[in-house]
C-alpha positions as CSV (number, residue, x, y, z in Angstrom):
1,M,-25.4,14.9,-7.2
2,A,-25.1,18.4,-5.9
3,K,-26.9,19.8,-8.9
4,K,-30.0,17.7,-8.1
5,V,-30.0,18.9,-4.5
6,V,-29.8,22.6,-5.6
7,A,-32.4,22.1,-8.2
8,S,-34.8,20.4,-5.8
9,L,-34.3,23.3,-3.2
10,Q,-35.3,25.9,-5.9
11,K,-38.7,24.2,-6.5
12,G,-41.7,24.4,-4.2
13,E,-40.9,23.9,-0.5
14,G,-37.1,24.6,-0.9
15,K,-37.7,28.3,-1.3
16,N,-38.9,28.5,2.3
17,F,-35.5,27.7,3.7
18,A,-32.2,29.6,4.1
19,K,-28.7,28.3,4.5
20,I,-26.9,29.9,7.4
21,I,-23.1,29.7,7.7
22,K,-21.5,30.9,11.0
23,A,-17.8,31.3,11.8
24,V,-17.2,29.9,15.3
25,K,-13.9,30.4,17.1
26,S,-12.5,27.4,18.9
27,K,-11.6,28.1,22.6
28,K,-8.9,25.4,22.5
29,T,-7.0,26.3,19.4
30,G,-8.2,29.8,18.4
31,A,-9.0,28.6,14.9
32,Y,-12.2,29.3,13.2
33,T,-14.6,26.6,12.0
34,F,-17.8,27.1,10.0
35,K,-21.2,25.7,11.1
36,E,-23.8,25.3,8.4
37,E,-27.6,25.1,9.1
38,M,-30.7,24.9,7.0
39,V,-33.4,27.0,8.7
40,A,-36.9,28.1,7.8
41,L,-37.1,31.7,6.6
42,D,-39.3,32.8,9.5
43,Q,-36.7,31.5,12.0
44,V,-33.5,33.1,10.5
45,K,-33.4,36.1,12.9
46,Q,-34.0,33.8,15.9
47,T,-31.2,31.5,14.9
48,L,-28.7,34.3,14.3
49,A,-29.5,35.8,17.7
50,K,-28.3,32.7,19.5
């Protein structure tokens, strides 16, 4: 199933998106968790600035 998703993202409209993975530190435990987002290419800098 994952192969179909990756293949569909490489065609047409999927090339206009980027996957952003951020490491976020928990205030409660101090452990890091990862947040994943699919963002349009023109909004990558704005998303990372937050």
